[in-house]
C-alpha positions as CSV (number, residue, x, y, z in Angstrom):
1,M,-17.6,-113.7,-45.1
2,T,-19.8,-111.0,-46.6
3,E,-22.0,-113.5,-48.6
4,L,-22.4,-115.7,-45.5
5,L,-23.5,-112.9,-43.3
6,C,-25.9,-111.7,-46.0
7,R,-27.5,-115.2,-46.5
8,L,-27.8,-115.5,-42.7
9,F,-29.3,-112.1,-41.7
10,V,-31.0,-110.9,-45.0
11,K,-34.2,-112.6,-46.2
12,D,-35.0,-112.4,-50.0
13,G,-31.7,-110.6,-50.4
14,E,-32.1,-110.4,-54.2
15,N,-35.2,-108.2,-54.0
16,I,-33.3,-105.1,-53.8
17,K,-36.3,-102.8,-54.7
18,S,-38.0,-103.8,-51.4
19,P,-37.6,-101.2,-48.6
20,A,-37.5,-104.1,-46.1
21,V,-34.7,-105.7,-47.9
22,R,-32.6,-102.4,-48.2
23,R,-33.3,-101.7,-44.4
24,A,-32.0,-105.3,-43.7
25,Y,-28.8,-104.9,-45.6
26,G,-28.2,-101.4,-43.9
27,T,-29.0,-102.9,-40.6
28,L,-26.6,-105.7,-41.1
29,A,-23.8,-103.4,-42.2
30,S,-24.4,-101.0,-39.5
31,V,-24.3,-103.5,-36.7
32,V,-21.2,-105.3,-38.0
33,G,-19.5,-101.9,-38.1
34,I,-20.5,-100.8,-34.7
35,I,-19.2,-104.0,-33.2
36,V,-15.8,-104.0,-35.1
37,N,-15.2,-100.3,-34.3
38,I,-16.0,-100.5,-30.7
39,V,-13.6,-103.4,-30.2
40,L,-10.9,-101.6,-32.2
41,A,-11.5,-98.3,-30.3
42,V,-11.2,-100.0,-26.9
43,G,-7.9,-101.7,-27.8
44,K,-6.3,-98.7,-29.4
45,I,-7.3,-96.1,-26.8
46,A,-6.2,-98.4,-23.9
47,V,-2.8,-99.2,-25.5
48,G,-2.3,-95.7,-26.7
49,I,-2.8,-94.1,-23.3
50,L,-0.8,-97.0,-21.7
51,F,2.3,-96.2,-23.8
52,G,1.9,-92.5,-24.5
53,A,1.2,-92.9,-28.2
54,I,-0.9,-90.1,-29.2
55,S,-1.4,-91.1,-32.9
56,L,-2.6,-94.6,-31.6
57,A,-5.0,-93.1,-29.1
58,G,-6.3,-90.7,-31.8
59,D,-6.8,-93.5,-34.2
60,G,-8.8,-95.2,-31.5
61,I,-11.1,-92.1,-31.0
62,N,-11.6,-92.1,-34.8
63,N,-12.8,-95.7,-34.5
64,L,-15.0,-94.7,-31.6
65,S,-16.6,-92.0,-33.9
66,D,-17.0,-94.4,-36.6
67,A,-19.0,-96.5,-34.3
68,G,-21.4,-93.4,-33.6
69,S,-21.5,-92.8,-37.3
70,Q,-22.8,-96.5,-37.9
71,I,-25.4,-95.8,-35.4
72,I,-26.5,-92.8,-37.2
73,S,-26.6,-95.0,-40.4
74,L,-28.6,-97.6,-38.6
75,I,-31.2,-95.0,-37.7
76,S,-31.2,-93.6,-41.2
77,F,-32.0,-97.0,-42.7
78,K,-34.9,-97.5,-40.5
79,M,-36.3,-94.0,-41.4
80,A,-35.6,-94.3,-45.1
81,A,-37.6,-97.6,-45.3
82,K,-40.8,-95.7,-44.1
83,P,-43.5,-95.6,-46.8
84,A,-44.7,-92.5,-48.4
85,D,-47.2,-90.4,-46.6
86,R,-49.1,-87.2,-47.4
87,G,-46.4,-85.0,-46.2
88,H,-43.7,-87.0,-48.0
89,P,-45.4,-88.4,-51.1
90,F,-42.0,-89.6,-52.6
91,G,-41.0,-91.6,-49.5
92,H,-38.2,-91.0,-47.0
93,A,-35.2,-92.5,-48.8
94,R,-33.3,-89.0,-49.0
95,I,-32.8,-89.3,-45.2
96,E,-29.7,-91.4,-46.2
97,Y,-28.2,-88.5,-47.7
98,V,-28.8,-86.3,-44.5
99,A,-27.2,-89.1,-42.5
100,S,-24.2,-89.4,-44.8
101,M,-23.5,-85.6,-44.3
102,I,-23.7,-86.1,-40.4
103,V,-21.2,-88.8,-40.7
104,S,-19.0,-86.3,-42.6
105,F,-19.1,-84.0,-40.0
106,F,-18.1,-86.5,-37.4
107,I,-15.1,-87.4,-39.3
108,M,-13.9,-84.0,-39.8
109,L,-14.4,-83.3,-36.1
110,V,-12.3,-86.1,-35.2
111,G,-9.6,-85.0,-37.7
112,W,-9.6,-81.5,-36.2
113,N,-9.2,-82.7,-32.5
114,L,-6.4,-85.2,-33.4
115,L,-4.7,-82.4,-35.4
116,R,-4.6,-80.2,-32.3
117,E,-3.5,-83.0,-30.0
118,S,-0.8,-84.0,-32.5
119,L,0.6,-80.4,-32.7
120,D,0.5,-80.1,-29.0
121,K,2.9,-83.1,-28.7
122,I,5.2,-81.8,-31.5
123,F,5.7,-78.6,-29.4
124,D,5.8,-80.2,-26.0
125,D,8.9,-82.2,-25.4
126,S,7.7,-83.5,-22.0
127,Q,5.4,-86.0,-23.8
128,E,7.2,-89.2,-24.4
129,T,6.3,-92.4,-26.6
130,S,7.1,-95.7,-25.4
131,F,7.2,-98.9,-27.7
132,S,5.5,-102.2,-27.2
133,W,5.0,-105.1,-29.7
134,L,1.6,-105.0,-28.3
135,M,0.9,-101.6,-30.1
136,I,2.1,-103.2,-33.5
137,A,-0.3,-106.2,-33.0
138,V,-3.3,-104.0,-32.3
139,L,-2.4,-102.0,-35.2
140,A,-1.9,-104.9,-37.7
141,V,-5.2,-106.4,-36.4
142,S,-7.0,-103.1,-36.9
143,I,-5.8,-102.7,-40.6
144,L,-6.9,-106.1,-41.5
145,F,-10.2,-105.6,-40.0
146,K,-10.7,-102.2,-41.6
147,L,-9.7,-103.4,-45.1
148,W,-12.5,-106.2,-44.7
149,L,-14.8,-103.5,-43.7
150,V,-14.0,-101.6,-47.0
151,L,-14.8,-104.6,-49.1
152,F,-17.8,-105.6,-47.0
153,N,-19.5,-102.0,-47.1
154,R,-18.5,-101.5,-50.8
155,R,-20.3,-104.6,-51.7
156,I,-23.4,-103.8,-49.7
157,A,-23.3,-100.2,-51.0
158,K,-23.3,-101.7,-54.7
159,K,-26.1,-104.0,-53.9
160,I,-28.4,-101.4,-52.5
161,D,-27.0,-98.3,-54.1
162,S,-26.4,-96.6,-50.7
163,A,-24.7,-93.4,-50.2
164,V,-24.3,-94.0,-46.4
165,M,-22.5,-97.4,-47.1
166,R,-20.2,-95.7,-49.9
167,A,-19.3,-93.0,-47.2
168,T,-18.7,-95.7,-44.6
169,A,-16.5,-97.7,-47.0
170,A,-14.4,-94.6,-47.7
171,D,-14.1,-93.8,-44.2
172,S,-12.8,-97.5,-43.4
173,L,-10.3,-97.1,-46.1
174,S,-8.9,-93.8,-44.8
175,D,-8.9,-95.5,-41.4
176,A,-6.8,-98.4,-42.8
177,G,-4.3,-95.8,-44.2
178,A,-4.2,-93.9,-40.9
179,S,-3.5,-97.1,-38.8
180,T,-0.9,-98.1,-41.3
181,A,0.8,-94.6,-40.7
182,V,0.8,-95.0,-37.1
183,L,2.2,-98.5,-37.5
184,I,5.0,-97.2,-39.5
185,A,5.7,-94.4,-36.9
186,M,5.9,-97.0,-34.2
187,L,8.4,-99.1,-36.1
188,I,10.5,-96.2,-37.0
189,F,10.7,-95.2,-33.3
190,K,11.5,-98.8,-32.4
191,F,14.6,-99.2,-34.8
192,T,15.8,-95.6,-35.0
193,G,14.8,-94.1,-31.6
194,V,13.3,-91.1,-33.7
195,D,9.9,-90.2,-32.2
196,I,7.7,-89.0,-35.1
197,D,4.4,-89.9,-33.3
198,G,3.2,-86.3,-33.3
199,Y,4.0,-85.8,-37.0
200,M,2.3,-89.0,-37.8
201,G,-0.6,-87.9,-35.9
202,V,-0.9,-84.7,-38.0
203,A,-0.6,-86.9,-41.2
204,V,-3.5,-89.2,-39.8
205,A,-5.5,-86.1,-39.0
206,V,-5.1,-84.7,-42.6
207,V,-6.1,-88.0,-44.2
208,I,-9.3,-88.2,-41.8
209,F,-10.3,-84.7,-42.6
210,I,-9.7,-85.1,-46.4
211,A,-11.9,-88.2,-46.1
212,G,-14.6,-86.1,-44.4
213,I,-14.6,-83.4,-47.0
214,K,-14.9,-86.0,-49.8
215,I,-18.0,-87.6,-48.2
216,L,-19.4,-84.1,-47.7
217,N,-19.0,-83.0,-51.2
218,D,-20.5,-86.4,-52.6
219,T,-23.5,-86.0,-50.3
220,K,-24.0,-82.4,-51.1
221,N,-24.2,-83.4,-54.7
222,S,-27.0,-85.9,-53.9
223,I,-29.0,-83.2,-51.9
224,L,-28.6,-80.4,-54.3
225,G,-29.7,-82.7,-57.3
226,E,-27.3,-84.1,-59.9
227,A,-27.5,-85.5,-63.3
228,P,-28.6,-89.1,-63.7
229,S,-26.1,-91.6,-64.4
230,D,-25.4,-92.7,-67.9
231,E,-26.7,-96.2,-66.9
232,V,-30.2,-94.7,-65.9
233,V,-30.3,-92.5,-69.1
234,E,-29.3,-95.3,-71.6
235,G,-31.7,-97.7,-69.8
236,I,-34.6,-95.3,-70.5
237,K,-33.5,-94.8,-74.1
238,A,-33.1,-98.4,-74.6
239,I,-36.7,-99.3,-73.5
240,V,-38.3,-96.4,-75.6
241,A,-36.2,-97.6,-78.6
242,E,-37.9,-101.0,-78.5
243,F,-41.2,-99.3,-79.7
244,P,-41.0,-98.5,-83.4
245,D,-43.7,-95.9,-83.3
246,A,-41.6,-93.9,-80.8
247,L,-39.9,-91.6,-83.2
248,G,-37.8,-89.7,-80.8
249,I,-37.1,-88.6,-77.3
250,H,-36.3,-85.3,-75.7
251,D,-36.7,-83.1,-72.6
252,M,-35.9,-86.0,-70.3
253,V,-35.7,-84.8,-66.7
254,V,-34.8,-87.6,-64.1
255,H,-35.3,-86.9,-60.3
256,S,-33.8,-88.9,-57.5
257,Y,-35.7,-89.1,-54.3
258,G,-33.1,-91.3,-52.7
259,P,-31.4,-94.7,-53.8
260,G,-33.5,-96.4,-56.2
261,R,-36.4,-93.9,-56.0
262,F,-36.5,-92.2,-59.5
263,V,-39.2,-90.1,-61.4
264,A,-38.7,-89.3,-64.9
265,N,-40.3,-86.9,-67.2
266,L,-39.9,-87.0,-70.9
267,H,-41.4,-86.4,-74.3
268,V,-41.8,-88.9,-76.8
269,E,-42.3,-87.9,-80.5
270,V,-45.1,-90.0,-82.5
271,D,-46.5,-89.8,-85.8
272,G,-49.4,-87.2,-85.8
273,S,-51.4,-88.9,-88.5
274,K,-51.7,-92.3,-86.5
275,D,-54.6,-93.2,-84.2
276,I,-54.3,-91.2,-81.1
277,F,-55.5,-94.1,-79.1
278,E,-53.0,-96.5,-80.3
279,S,-50.2,-93.9,-79.5
280,H,-51.5,-93.6,-76.1
281,D,-51.5,-97.3,-75.5
282,M,-47.9,-97.3,-76.6
283,I,-47.0,-94.5,-74.0
284,D,-48.7,-96.5,-71.3
285,L,-46.8,-99.5,-72.0
286,I,-43.5,-97.5,-72.0
287,E,-44.4,-96.2,-68.5
288,K,-45.3,-99.5,-67.2
289,R,-42.0,-101.1,-68.4
290,L,-39.9,-98.4,-67.1
291,N,-41.5,-98.9,-63.6
292,A,-41.2,-102.7,-64.0
293,E,-37.7,-102.9,-65.2
294,L,-35.9,-99.9,-63.9
295,G,-38.0,-99.0,-61.0
296,I,-38.7,-95.5,-62.5
297,Q,-42.1,-93.8,-62.2
298,S,-42.5,-91.8,-65.4
299,N,-44.8,-89.3,-66.8
300,I,-44.5,-89.1,-70.6
301,H,-45.7,-86.3,-72.8
302,M,-46.8,-87.4,-76.4
303,D,-45.5,-85.1,-79.1
304,P,-47.2,-85.6,-82.3
305,I,-45.1,-84.6,-85.3
306,V,-45.6,-84.6,-89.1
307,V,-43.5,-87.4,-90.9
308,D,-45.2,-87.7,-94.4
309,D,-44.7,-84.2,-95.7
310,E,-41.6,-84.0,-97.9
311,E,-41.4,-80.3,-97.7
312,I,-41.4,-80.3,-93.9
313,N,-39.0,-83.2,-93.7
314,N,-36.7,-81.3,-96.1
315,M,-36.9,-78.1,-94.1
316,R,-36.3,-80.0,-90.9
317,A,-33.2,-81.6,-92.3
318,F,-32.0,-78.1,-93.5
319,V,-32.4,-76.5,-90.0
320,M,-30.8,-79.5,-88.4
321,D,-27.8,-79.0,-90.8
322,R,-27.4,-75.4,-89.8
323,V,-27.9,-75.9,-86.1
324,K,-25.0,-78.6,-86.3
325,I,-22.7,-76.0,-88.1
326,V,-22.9,-73.9,-84.9
327,D,-22.2,-76.8,-82.4
328,E,-22.2,-80.5,-83.4
329,R,-23.7,-81.3,-79.9
330,L,-26.9,-79.4,-80.4
331,E,-30.1,-81.0,-81.4
332,I,-33.7,-79.9,-82.2
333,H,-37.0,-81.2,-81.6
334,D,-40.8,-79.9,-81.7
335,F,-40.2,-78.6,-85.3
336,R,-42.9,-76.6,-87.0
337,F,-43.0,-75.0,-90.4
338,V,-45.5,-72.3,-91.0
339,R,-45.5,-70.8,-94.6
340,G,-47.0,-67.2,-95.0
341,K,-47.5,-64.6,-97.8
342,S,-44.5,-62.3,-96.9
343,H,-42.4,-64.8,-94.8
344,T,-42.1,-68.4,-93.5
345,N,-41.9,-69.1,-89.6
346,L,-39.7,-71.9,-88.4
347,L,-40.5,-72.9,-84.8
348,F,-38.4,-75.4,-82.8
349,D,-36.5,-76.1,-79.7
350,I,-32.9,-76.7,-79.4
351,S,-31.4,-79.1,-76.8
352,V,-28.1,-77.7,-75.6
353,P,-25.8,-79.6,-73.2
354,F,-24.6,-77.8,-70.2
355,E,-20.9,-78.1,-71.7
356,V,-21.8,-75.7,-74.5
357,K,-20.4,-72.4,-73.3
358,L,-22.5,-70.2,-75.7
359,T,-25.3,-68.2,-74.1
360,D,-28.8,-68.8,-75.2
361,D,-29.0,-65.6,-77.0
362,E,-25.7,-66.3,-78.8
363,I,-27.0,-69.7,-80.0
364,K,-30.2,-68.1,-81.2
365,A,-28.3,-65.4,-83.2
366,A,-25.9,-67.9,-84.6
367,V,-28.5,-70.3,-85.8
368,Q,-30.6,-67.2,-87.1
369,G,-27.6,-66.2,-89.0
370,K,-26.9,-69.7,-90.6
371,I,-30.5,-69.9,-91.8
372,A,-30.7,-66.4,-93.1
373,E,-27.6,-67.1,-95.4
374,E,-29.8,-69.2,-97.7
375,K,-33.4,-68.4,-96.6
376,P,-33.4,-64.6,-95.7
377,D,-37.2,-64.7,-95.6
378,H,-37.4,-67.3,-93.0
379,F,-38.0,-66.2,-89.4
380,I,-37.2,-68.5,-86.5
381,V,-39.0,-68.7,-83.2
382,V,-36.7,-70.9,-81.1
383,N,-36.6,-72.1,-77.4
384,V,-33.3,-73.3,-75.9
385,D,-33.4,-76.2,-73.4
386,R,-30.3,-76.8,-71.4
387,C,-29.7,-80.7,-70.8
């Protein structure tokens, strides 16, 4: 069904990098979600009110809020597809993250309201629940539709790398769980006479609230800025590695300006004795391939290094060995070796993963100590890069 809908309503669906195609996928998912959720909401609210089932009516209100969330998603996809302008030189794709955050607030608000209503029913004995097989039918249909929406939204989220669609898929999964809980409560009431509708409403509210918090946390990370995925990093490294004259890569920073909108800054080491124009041409080719194959706009700084001096190479290997003693995860780059009459200066940068708990000063002191054990007349000038 998903592939059929995509073929019918999305033209040139394989061209995911196109903002128009992303908007088409987003529009399709949002419209389908709006229709399904409104139908489910009307059915659940009507039947829930008719038979006094607070958990069923609350589940219907949750579906109504889902429809509202889908409207927000629809608007966000339209705004995200707007081209870059002077005020927003990197485009408007990050609006999807804002929309996802708004969706999370809607979800938590629904969970809170349902929790209050369920607690009221638990402590108010006058509210009674009636049973009807119509309620069971409505819930069963709802669960099936919601599970289909989970798969539908996940597939589209994967196609276009959309935070909003991933949030919607997670919300649909929590809805399916909530409806299942209500269904169980109705069946327990039918066959045992025990009315746990209010308690199940509390459980549904908790599930809904947790889903909202999870979506909010994921979106918060995207807005604050998070490390690029291993797939992006390895993709960049793989392309650079295809150029034999690219001797090393470091100080790589990847910024995300929304799904599929990446800007990368990195340093590539080259042989300082080679023709600078040839090295510059290679850097240009790397930048073009990163854009063409990964959709990444890149700015590459060319770092010339000495590769044919045996003394420098031996000293670099010595320093690397001492740095690795401090922590195996450390790397060095931008190495320079300046011999003087009274002492020798070693200048280099150390790349330190965030997982290393030593402070910058502790790392510098430890490296200095290891080098001084064998070369006390060597002074180090070191810069620590966290990566």
